[in-house]
N, C-alpha and C positions, 0 to 999 in steps of 0.2 A: 592404178599405172595401165597407160594405152600403150602397146606397141604397133610402131609403124616398119612393115617387114619389105621386103623385095617381092614382086611379086613374080610369076611365073608369066611369061609371056611366049607361048608356042612351048612345044615339047622339045624343042632340041635346046632351049638356053638354058645353059647350064653358068652363064656368070654375065655380069654388067658392070659398067663402069661410074661410080658416081661423079657427074660433072660438075655439079653445079647445087649450092643448097639454096634456096628459097627465104629460108628462115633461121634465126639464131636462138641459142638459148635464151629462155625469157619470153620469147616470140608467144604471143595469142592466135590460134589458129582456127578455122571452123572446119567442118567435117566437109570433105571434098576440096577443100584447098589445097592447091599445087606445094607443096615443100621440099622438092627436089628434083632434079632431072638425073634419067639414068641412061645410057647409053651401050645398045649391043652390036653386034657385029651387021644386025639389019636396020635397027631404029633409033631414036633417040624419043625418050615418052618420060612423062612426069610423075612423080610419083603422088598420091592424093592422102591426105590426113584421112583416118578411119572415124576419126572423132573430133569432137570441138574440146580444146583445152587447150595449157599452154606448155610449152616443149622445155624439158627439163635434162633431156640430154643428148647429141648428137653423137652416135658412136661410130659414125665410118666417116672418112676424111675424103674431101674432094679427090680425085686422082686414083681412090683405090677398088680395087676390083671386088664385086658383093655378089653371094648368090642368092638366088629364088631362098626364100624362107628367111633370109638373114634379117635381122633386126638392124635398123639403123637409128631408130629415133626413139625417143621415149616421150609420153603426152600425160600430164597430170590433169585430171578432169575436175573441176570446181566448181 
């Protein structure tokens, strides 16, 4: 199982809001593919998949505040 976690963008980042998912459970993704959008007080950025696989679970919902290091999705590699 591969985890997709919230990256830390800058030393002062304490939280971000998940504003969109680009994938759904069951979708195939490739390494580097944008899977979600996070908004901080300074910017909005895509989160990229760290590996190729299939999305098996989304652990955060749109509009939810998330913290750096928090796992927001799980992939299975086939």
